[in-house]
Backbone as numpy.savetxt, mean C-alpha at the origin, in Angstrom:
# Nx Ny Nz CAx CAy CAz Cx Cy Cz
2.26 -13.77 -8.97 1.64 -12.65 -8.95 2.37 -11.55 -8.92
2.12 -10.40 -9.74 2.78 -9.17 -9.84 1.89 -8.06 -9.45
2.48 -6.91 -9.12 1.81 -5.59 -8.73 0.62 -5.22 -9.87
0.79 -5.42 -10.89 0.05 -5.20 -12.02 -1.22 -5.89 -11.97
-1.20 -7.08 -11.23 -2.58 -7.85 -11.27 -3.52 -7.26 -10.01
-3.02 -6.37 -9.24 -4.06 -5.87 -8.21 -3.90 -4.39 -7.95
-2.81 -3.82 -8.31 -2.38 -2.34 -8.00 -3.49 -1.36 -8.90
-4.18 -0.66 -8.33 -5.08 0.30 -8.98 -4.17 1.51 -9.34
-3.71 1.40 -10.66 -2.68 2.56 -11.20 -3.36 3.96 -11.33
-4.74 4.07 -11.32 -5.39 5.31 -11.34 -5.38 5.85 -9.90
-5.26 5.05 -8.96 -5.17 5.49 -7.56 -3.88 5.82 -7.00
-2.89 5.82 -7.60 -1.61 6.14 -7.16 -1.49 7.69 -6.77
-1.03 7.85 -5.59 -0.94 9.30 -4.93 0.35 9.63 -4.76
0.74 10.89 -5.28 2.09 11.00 -5.16 2.55 12.06 -4.29
1.69 12.59 -3.51 2.08 13.74 -2.29 0.76 13.62 -1.36
0.62 12.61 -0.58 -0.36 12.46 0.36 0.03 13.25 1.51
-0.57 13.84 1.97 -0.20 14.52 3.45 -0.67 13.53 4.59
0.24 12.80 5.02 -0.19 11.70 6.11 -0.75 12.19 7.39
0.07 13.12 7.92 -0.14 13.57 9.22 0.33 12.85 10.36
-0.42 11.90 10.92 0.01 10.95 11.65 -0.75 9.45 11.20
-0.38 8.54 11.99 -0.71 7.14 11.59 -2.53 7.05 11.34
-2.89 7.56 12.52 -4.28 7.23 12.38 -5.08 8.21 11.23
-4.65 9.36 11.02 -4.96 10.28 9.86 -4.76 9.40 8.51
-3.44 8.89 8.42 -3.17 8.38 7.07 -3.94 7.17 6.86
-4.01 6.32 7.83 -5.09 5.25 7.59 -6.53 5.67 7.16
-7.09 6.75 7.63 -8.19 7.23 7.43 -8.45 7.97 5.91
-7.20 8.32 5.71 -7.28 9.00 4.09 -7.20 7.94 3.27
-6.42 6.92 3.59 -6.29 5.57 2.53 -7.77 5.10 2.48
-8.36 4.72 3.63 -9.66 4.25 3.55 -10.68 4.97 2.90
-10.47 6.31 2.87 -11.41 7.24 2.07 -11.13 7.08 0.61
-9.90 6.95 0.11 -9.32 6.84 -1.30 -9.91 5.48 -1.71
-9.68 4.36 -1.05 -10.21 3.14 -1.45 -11.51 2.87 -1.57
-12.27 3.48 -0.70 -13.78 3.38 -0.49 -14.43 4.03 -1.89
-13.68 5.14 -2.32 -14.14 5.90 -3.65 -13.94 4.94 -4.85
-13.06 3.98 -4.64 -12.76 3.11 -5.91 -13.66 1.72 -5.89
-13.72 1.44 -4.60 -14.47 0.02 -4.38 -15.96 0.19 -4.07
-16.56 1.30 -3.67 -17.88 1.35 -3.41 -18.38 0.83 -2.21
-17.50 0.84 -1.05 -17.74 0.52 0.11 -17.46 1.73 1.08
-17.93 1.41 2.29 -17.72 2.85 3.24 -16.28 2.58 3.76
-15.79 4.03 3.89 -14.42 4.04 4.59 -14.24 3.55 5.93
-15.46 3.64 6.72 -15.51 2.92 7.88 -15.20 1.36 8.05
-15.64 0.60 6.98 -15.43 -0.66 6.95 -13.91 -1.11 6.63
-13.26 -0.18 5.87 -11.87 -0.40 5.50 -11.15 0.01 6.58
-11.49 1.01 7.35 -10.82 1.66 8.37 -10.77 0.67 9.38
-11.85 0.06 9.73 -11.82 -1.12 11.05 -11.05 -2.25 10.49
-10.94 -2.72 9.35 -10.23 -3.67 9.21 -8.78 -3.39 9.24
-8.34 -2.42 8.58 -6.99 -2.21 8.68 -6.37 -1.82 10.11
-7.38 -1.22 10.91 -7.01 -0.99 12.30 -6.82 -2.08 13.13
-7.93 -3.06 12.85 -7.75 -4.37 13.46 -6.53 -5.02 13.19
-6.25 -5.10 11.95 -4.75 -5.82 11.61 -3.62 -5.15 12.29
-3.75 -3.92 12.28 -2.73 -2.84 12.92 -2.41 -3.19 14.47
-3.43 -3.49 15.03 -3.52 -3.96 16.38 -2.74 -5.09 16.80
-2.45 -5.98 15.95 -1.89 -7.21 15.73 -0.35 -6.99 15.89
0.11 -5.95 15.29 1.48 -5.46 15.10 1.53 -4.54 14.00
2.56 -3.68 13.79 2.59 -2.73 12.64 2.97 -3.20 11.61
2.31 -2.67 10.50 2.70 -3.31 9.09 3.49 -2.30 8.65
4.34 -1.41 9.17 5.40 -0.87 8.68 6.58 -1.89 8.78
6.91 -2.29 7.49 7.96 -3.42 7.15 9.34 -3.02 7.22
9.57 -1.75 7.33 11.02 -1.13 7.34 11.32 -0.35 5.93
12.55 0.24 5.95 13.09 1.14 4.82 11.85 2.07 4.35
11.04 2.66 5.46 10.09 3.65 4.92 8.89 3.22 4.22
8.62 1.77 4.48 7.46 1.34 3.71 6.55 0.81 4.79
5.14 0.95 4.47 4.15 0.28 5.19 3.14 -0.30 4.19
2.79 -1.47 4.67 1.64 -2.21 3.92 0.40 -2.57 4.93
-0.22 -1.41 5.24 -1.63 -1.84 5.78 -2.57 -2.84 5.01
-2.97 -3.74 5.46 -3.66 -4.82 4.79 -4.96 -5.44 5.61
-5.92 -5.96 4.98 -6.99 -6.84 5.64 -7.75 -7.27 4.65
-8.70 -8.14 5.18 -9.69 -8.83 4.39 -10.94 -8.22 4.50
-11.66 -7.91 3.66 -12.95 -7.19 3.76 -14.05 -7.69 3.01
-15.17 -7.73 3.66 -16.54 -8.17 2.94 -16.74 -7.26 1.86
-17.46 -7.67 1.02 -18.04 -6.83 -0.13 -17.17 -6.38 -1.20
-16.11 -7.09 -1.14 -15.14 -6.82 -2.63 -14.87 -8.25 -3.17
-14.76 -8.30 -4.43 -14.72 -9.65 -5.11 -13.17 -9.77 -5.82
-12.18 -8.95 -5.40 -10.87 -9.02 -5.90 -9.94 -8.45 -5.14
-8.71 -8.95 -5.19 -7.63 -8.03 -4.44 -7.64 -6.64 -5.01
-7.33 -5.91 -4.09 -7.23 -4.38 -4.61 -6.13 -3.68 -3.70
-5.32 -2.90 -4.36 -4.13 -2.16 -3.84 -4.10 -0.90 -4.50
-3.97 0.13 -3.37 -3.46 1.48 -3.94 -2.27 1.90 -3.22
-1.51 2.67 -3.96 -0.33 3.20 -3.34 -0.27 4.79 -3.17
0.39 5.00 -2.22 0.48 6.55 -1.77 1.95 6.79 -1.42
2.55 7.95 -1.86 3.78 8.48 -1.47 3.50 9.59 -0.47
3.96 9.54 0.79 3.65 10.85 1.54 4.44 11.95 1.34
3.95 13.05 1.34 4.84 14.39 1.30 5.65 14.62 2.27
5.31 14.14 3.61 6.30 13.90 4.58 6.27 12.74 5.35
7.40 12.11 5.61 7.58 10.86 6.21 6.86 10.90 7.80
6.05 9.92 8.24 5.78 9.89 9.57 6.03 8.91 10.37
5.93 8.89 11.63 6.23 7.86 12.50 5.02 6.79 12.53
5.33 5.67 12.04 4.29 4.68 11.94 4.50 3.57 12.89
5.36 3.78 13.59 5.97 2.45 14.64 6.35 1.29 13.70
7.18 1.62 12.88 7.46 0.47 11.91 8.61 -0.32 12.58
8.66 -1.61 12.18 9.48 -2.59 12.72 11.07 -2.20 13.01
11.46 -1.26 11.86 12.89 -0.88 12.09 13.00 0.60 12.84
11.85 0.96 13.21 11.87 2.42 14.08 11.93 3.62 12.98
12.20 3.44 11.61 12.25 4.59 10.69 10.82 5.07 10.44
10.71 6.27 10.16 9.34 6.79 9.67 9.12 6.27 7.99
7.78 6.43 7.95 7.28 5.80 6.80 6.86 6.90 5.73
7.17 6.84 4.23 6.88 7.55 3.50 6.29 6.98 2.22
6.27 5.63 2.06 5.73 4.85 0.98 4.76 3.95 1.40
3.39 3.80 0.87 2.49 3.09 1.71 1.63 2.38 0.67
1.55 1.06 0.76 0.57 0.31 -0.06 -0.50 -0.08 0.84
-1.83 0.11 0.52 -3.05 -0.32 1.09 -3.48 -1.50 0.22
-3.50 -2.76 0.86 -3.85 -4.03 0.27 -4.98 -4.52 0.85
-6.18 -4.65 0.10 -7.54 -5.27 0.61 -8.00 -6.57 -0.29
-8.30 -7.40 0.55 -8.81 -8.77 -0.33 -10.05 -9.36 0.36
-10.88 -10.09 -0.57 -12.02 -10.69 -0.12 -11.62 -11.69 1.06
-12.53 -11.93 1.88 -12.21 -12.71 2.98 -11.85 -14.31 2.72
-12.13 -14.70 1.42 -11.82 -16.23 1.04 -10.51 -16.17 0.12
-9.71 -15.07 0.08 -8.79 -15.08 -0.78 -7.20 -15.05 0.16
-7.29 -16.09 0.78 -6.00 -16.32 1.91 -4.79 -16.48 1.20
-4.69 -17.29 0.09 -3.47 -17.50 -0.56 -3.19 -16.51 -1.28
-4.04 -15.88 -2.09 -3.96 -14.84 -3.10 -3.46 -13.58 -2.26
-4.10 -13.45 -1.03 -3.71 -12.18 -0.31 -2.27 -12.45 0.07
-1.77 -13.55 0.49 -0.19 -13.76 0.85 0.59 -13.57 -0.37
0.06 -13.86 -1.58 0.85 -13.86 -2.70 1.09 -12.35 -3.07
-0.01 -11.62 -2.99 -0.03 -10.12 -3.22 1.02 -9.30 -2.22
0.83 -9.75 -1.04 1.93 -9.23 0.22 3.36 -9.45 -0.21
3.72 -10.72 -0.73 4.72 -11.01 -1.16 5.30 -10.31 -2.40
4.22 -10.16 -3.29 4.63 -9.17 -4.59 5.15 -7.77 -4.14
4.33 -7.22 -3.16 4.69 -5.94 -2.65 6.17 -5.98 -2.05
6.22 -7.07 -1.23 7.65 -7.08 -0.49 8.69 -7.20 -1.39
8.61 -7.88 -2.69 9.60 -7.95 -3.50 10.07 -6.81 -4.10
9.03 -5.89 -4.29 9.37 -4.55 -4.89 9.95 -3.77 -3.81
9.60 -3.82 -2.70 10.02 -2.92 -1.60 11.40 -3.43 -0.96
11.74 -4.66 -1.34 13.12 -4.81 -0.82 14.43 -4.48 -1.91
13.84 -3.97 -2.87 14.94 -3.54 -3.96 15.24 -2.09 -3.93
16.10 -1.69 -3.12 16.53 -0.34 -2.80 16.64 0.59 -3.82
17.14 0.17 -4.86 17.00 1.39 -6.14 15.59 1.54 -6.77
14.87 0.57 -6.55 13.32 0.95 -6.91 12.64 1.71 -5.64
13.17 1.79 -4.46 12.61 2.55 -3.51 13.09 4.02 -3.77
14.30 4.07 -4.19 15.14 5.29 -4.45 14.31 6.02 -5.77
13.72 5.14 -6.58 13.22 5.65 -7.81 11.72 6.23 -7.44
11.10 5.46 -6.58 9.86 5.66 -6.04 9.76 7.08 -5.45
10.97 7.39 -4.72 11.00 8.55 -3.80 11.14 9.60 -4.66
11.98 9.37 -5.80 12.43 10.45 -6.63 11.38 10.93 -7.87
10.53 10.02 -8.10 9.47 10.20 -9.10 8.85 11.51 -9.00
8.64 12.36 -9.92 8.08 13.71 -9.76 6.63 13.73 -10.01
5.93 12.67 -10.46 4.32 12.75 -10.82 4.01 11.38 -10.58
2.73 11.28 -10.63 1.98 9.97 -10.36 2.22 9.08 -11.56
2.28 9.60 -12.82 2.59 8.93 -13.85 4.13 8.48 -13.77
5.14 9.12 -13.41 6.21 8.71 -13.23 6.43 7.57 -12.03
5.65 7.48 -11.03 5.59 6.34 -9.99 4.96 5.27 -10.68
3.86 5.47 -11.55 3.24 4.33 -12.01 4.38 3.57 -13.00
5.16 4.24 -13.69 6.00 3.72 -14.39 7.18 2.96 -13.68
7.52 3.62 -12.52 8.69 2.78 -11.60 7.78 1.35 -11.17
6.59 1.51 -10.71 5.96 0.37 -10.49 5.78 -0.63 -11.34
5.66 -0.30 -12.55 5.45 -1.18 -13.64 6.80 -1.67 -13.93
7.76 -0.95 -13.89 9.17 -1.45 -14.14 9.67 -2.50 -13.19
9.16 -2.20 -11.74 9.56 -3.18 -10.89 8.84 -4.48 -11.09
7.62 -4.35 -11.71 7.04 -5.82 -12.13 7.90 -6.48 -13.31
8.33 -5.57 -14.07 9.04 -6.17 -15.31 10.35 -6.80 -14.82
11.14 -6.16 -13.87 12.25 -6.70 -13.37 11.98 -7.88 -12.60
10.87 -7.86 -11.73 10.75 -9.25 -11.06 10.26 -10.57 -12.03
9.66 -10.08 -13.24 9.22 -11.14 -13.84 10.39 -11.55 -14.86
11.38 -10.91 -15.13 12.65 -11.37 -15.86 13.47 -12.39 -15.17
């Protein structure tokens, strides 16, 4: 599985003002709800519940808030680059500025894990992270993310 299989390229945001972790999760829930036709409250409750199990800040400035949610029939992901890094209580203690929100149907266990693995592959590649941080527009970010898919497929 690759990013292109589930990432909503139309929902890439290049300068989201995160504020704090709670505010960031609310903003992400609002953005996803617009695309999925479900309430932001449902999304926020799902990702907040998962966050209580442990931070989804995976290190190197990347967070992957995620969860399974009723009412969707496919794996859905949006990406946001924050205008300022924020304290996310990440595993490595570093602030977060790159965020992937991943939502899956409740019965998509294996596919959910494959999607998390695809995001993880991209975010472990330091040159890709540098390009994501340096991209000047949403289209440039989309090109970097598509290029990461092509690199992983090769």
